[in-house]
C-alpha positions as CSV (number, residue, x, y, z in Angstrom):
1,M,252.6,210.2,126.1
2,T,255.7,211.0,128.0
3,E,256.1,213.9,125.7
4,I,252.8,215.0,126.1
5,H,253.6,215.2,129.6
6,V,257.1,216.9,129.4
7,S,255.3,219.5,126.9
8,Y,252.4,220.2,129.3
9,L,255.0,220.4,132.6
10,F,257.4,222.9,130.3
11,R,254.2,225.0,129.4
12,Q,252.8,225.2,132.8
13,P,255.5,225.3,135.2
14,I,253.8,227.3,137.9
15,V,251.1,225.0,137.8
16,C,253.1,221.8,137.9
17,T,255.7,223.5,140.3
18,A,252.4,223.2,143.2
19,V,251.7,219.2,142.1
20,F,255.1,218.0,142.4
21,L,255.8,220.0,145.2
22,T,253.6,218.0,147.9
23,I,256.0,215.3,147.9
24,I,258.2,217.0,149.9
25,P,256.5,217.5,152.9
26,I,255.1,213.5,152.5
27,V,258.4,212.3,152.2
28,L,259.1,214.4,155.2
29,I,256.4,213.0,157.4
30,F,257.6,209.9,157.5
31,F,261.3,210.6,157.6
32,R,260.7,212.9,160.8
33,R,257.8,210.4,161.9
34,A,255.3,212.9,162.3
35,Y,252.8,210.5,161.6
36,I,252.4,209.3,165.0
37,D,250.6,212.5,166.0
38,R,247.0,212.4,164.7
39,V,247.0,216.5,163.5
40,F,250.0,215.5,161.3
41,L,248.3,212.2,160.2
42,I,245.7,213.7,158.9
43,L,248.3,216.2,157.5
44,L,249.6,213.5,155.3
45,T,246.1,212.0,154.8
46,F,245.3,215.3,152.9
47,L,248.8,215.4,151.3
48,L,248.7,211.9,149.8
49,I,245.1,212.3,148.2
50,K,246.1,216.1,147.0
51,L,249.0,214.7,145.0
52,V,246.6,211.4,143.7
53,L,244.1,214.1,142.8
54,D,246.8,216.6,141.1
55,L,248.5,214.0,138.9
56,T,245.3,213.1,138.0
57,M,244.6,216.3,137.0
58,F,248.1,217.0,135.2
59,H,247.4,213.9,133.4
60,Y,243.7,215.3,132.1
61,A,245.5,218.4,131.5
62,A,248.0,217.4,129.2
63,L,245.6,215.5,127.2
64,K,243.3,218.3,127.0
65,I,240.3,216.8,128.6
66,N,238.2,218.4,131.2
67,N,239.5,217.8,134.8
68,I,237.4,220.4,136.9
69,F,235.6,217.7,138.4
70,F,238.5,216.6,140.6
71,E,239.3,220.1,141.3
72,N,235.6,220.5,142.5
73,T,236.0,217.0,144.3
74,S,239.5,218.5,145.9
75,V,238.0,221.8,147.3
76,I,235.3,219.3,149.7
77,I,238.1,216.9,150.8
78,R,240.8,219.8,151.3
79,Y,238.1,221.4,153.3
80,C,237.3,218.5,155.7
81,L,240.2,217.6,155.7
82,L,242.0,220.8,157.0
83,S,239.2,222.2,159.2
84,S,239.8,218.3,160.7
85,L,243.0,219.7,162.3
86,F,241.7,222.5,164.2
87,Y,239.3,220.1,165.7
88,L,241.9,218.3,167.6
89,N,243.6,221.8,168.6
90,L,241.3,223.9,169.6
91,E,240.1,223.3,173.2
92,T,236.9,225.4,173.5
93,P,234.2,222.6,173.0
94,F,231.8,224.7,171.6
95,F,234.2,225.5,168.8
96,K,234.7,221.8,168.1
97,R,231.5,221.2,167.9
98,S,231.1,224.1,165.5
99,I,233.4,222.5,163.1
100,I,231.7,219.3,162.8
101,V,228.7,220.8,162.4
102,V,230.1,223.6,159.8
103,M,231.8,220.5,157.9
104,L,228.7,218.7,157.4
105,T,226.5,221.5,156.1
106,F,229.5,222.5,153.9
107,V,229.7,219.3,152.1
108,L,225.9,218.8,151.5
109,F,225.8,222.5,150.1
110,A,229.1,222.1,147.9
111,I,227.5,218.4,146.8
112,W,224.0,220.1,145.8
113,E,225.9,223.2,144.2
114,I,228.1,220.3,142.0
115,M,224.5,219.3,140.9
116,E,223.1,222.6,140.8
117,I,225.5,223.7,138.2
118,N,225.8,220.3,136.3
119,P,222.7,219.2,135.6
120,D,223.8,217.1,133.2
121,F,226.2,215.4,135.6
122,S,227.7,212.7,133.3
123,D,228.7,215.6,130.6
124,F,232.3,216.0,132.3
125,H,233.3,218.2,129.1
126,N,231.1,220.9,130.1
127,H,232.0,220.4,134.0
128,R,232.2,223.9,135.6
129,G,233.7,224.9,139.2
130,F,232.2,226.2,141.9
131,V,230.2,229.4,142.4
132,Y,230.3,230.0,146.0
133,S,231.6,226.7,147.7
134,S,235.2,228.0,147.0
135,T,234.7,231.4,148.6
136,I,232.7,230.0,151.1
137,E,235.7,227.4,152.2
138,C,238.5,230.2,152.3
139,I,236.0,232.3,154.6
140,L,235.6,229.2,157.1
141,M,239.1,228.0,156.7
142,I,240.6,231.8,157.8
143,F,238.0,232.1,160.6
144,W,239.0,228.9,162.0
145,I,242.7,229.7,161.7
146,L,242.4,232.9,163.1
147,L,240.3,231.8,166.1
148,Y,243.5,229.0,166.4
149,F,245.7,232.1,167.1
150,Y,243.2,233.4,169.4
151,E,243.3,230.7,171.5
152,T,246.9,230.3,171.4
153,I,247.7,233.8,172.5
154,R,244.9,233.0,175.1
155,F,246.0,230.1,176.7
156,L,249.8,230.6,176.4
157,K,250.2,227.1,175.8
158,I,252.9,227.0,173.4
159,P,256.7,228.7,174.6
160,S,258.0,229.0,171.0
161,L,255.7,229.6,167.9
162,L,258.3,229.5,165.7
163,S,259.6,226.2,166.4
164,Y,256.2,224.7,166.6
165,P,255.0,222.9,164.0
166,F,251.8,223.6,163.4
167,F,252.1,227.2,163.7
168,W,253.6,227.1,160.3
169,V,251.0,224.6,159.1
170,C,248.6,227.4,160.2
171,A,251.0,230.0,158.8
172,G,251.1,228.3,155.0
173,M,247.1,227.8,155.0
174,L,246.4,231.6,156.3
175,L,248.8,232.9,153.4
176,Y,247.1,230.6,150.8
177,Y,243.6,231.4,151.6
178,C,243.9,235.3,152.1
179,S,245.6,234.8,148.9
180,I,242.4,233.3,146.8
181,V,239.5,234.7,148.9
182,F,239.3,237.9,146.6
183,I,239.6,235.8,143.3
184,A,237.9,232.5,144.4
185,P,234.6,234.3,143.1
186,F,235.9,234.7,139.5
187,F,236.9,231.0,139.4
188,Y,233.5,229.9,138.4
189,H,234.1,232.1,134.7
190,T,237.9,230.6,134.8
191,L,237.0,226.6,135.5
192,K,235.1,225.6,132.9
193,W,236.6,224.2,129.6
194,E,234.6,226.2,127.2
195,D,234.3,230.2,127.0
196,W,236.3,230.8,130.1
197,I,237.1,234.4,130.9
198,D,241.0,235.0,130.8
199,I,242.4,236.8,134.2
200,G,245.9,237.1,132.9
201,F,248.7,236.4,135.7
202,L,245.8,235.7,138.5
203,V,244.7,232.6,137.6
204,Y,248.2,231.7,138.8
205,I,247.6,233.3,141.8
206,P,246.3,230.0,143.9
207,S,249.1,228.0,142.4
208,I,252.0,230.1,143.4
209,F,250.4,230.3,146.9
210,E,249.9,226.5,147.4
211,S,253.8,226.4,146.4
212,I,254.0,228.4,149.4
213,Y,252.1,226.7,151.8
214,L,253.6,223.5,150.9
215,I,256.9,225.0,151.8
216,F,255.7,226.5,155.3
217,F,254.1,222.5,155.9
218,S,257.7,221.6,155.1
219,I,259.2,223.7,157.6
220,G,256.7,223.0,160.3
221,I,257.3,219.4,159.2
222,W,261.1,219.7,160.0
223,F,260.5,220.8,163.6
224,F,258.8,218.2,164.5
225,S,260.5,215.8,166.9
226,A,259.0,212.1,167.9
227,K,261.4,212.2,170.9
228,N,259.5,215.5,172.0
229,Y,256.1,214.4,171.1
230,A,256.8,211.3,173.5
231,K,257.7,213.2,176.5
């Protein structure tokens, strides 16, 4: 079994790098005690769930078993947890309420879409990826991130952006979602086990920028100071 996993690791180094890099920000959150902040506690929850799902997909892919169900699940969980970060950071009540409403709507729509594109839900071998939800997730997250930057500039509440932990988290997410928003519509044709369309190197773009946002997360967490937070 180990040989199968190692073989897959060498065949797909870009994809696997994004999986194992998740460990770095998790370790840093505990090392810097960033979990005392609710924002980074949610981020820690996201990273732990991401790691479990990624390792599960890694295992299934190594065994050549369809793992797209877990990819669809990760989209829903990722949006809910990451958008929650902005619920805690935005100050305008209307925007905070909007995040909750949009989150519930997105979850219901994503669940409906999973059932719609996979009529035989028990047939995991032919399970297919989202048609619209991945693209909608990108657009929504870009909007929340830009809205947060707008509030940050408007209220001038951060003395130094480059040393502010959440700025690096937002910058990493913005790079990630901007990089895949234009190729997300193709996921429906690439995220399937049979008769998938080969889009060449573009298929690795999400994994590359996933690695980049994990590095940005790590930089932001490193700037976190439990002592300054207590003050």
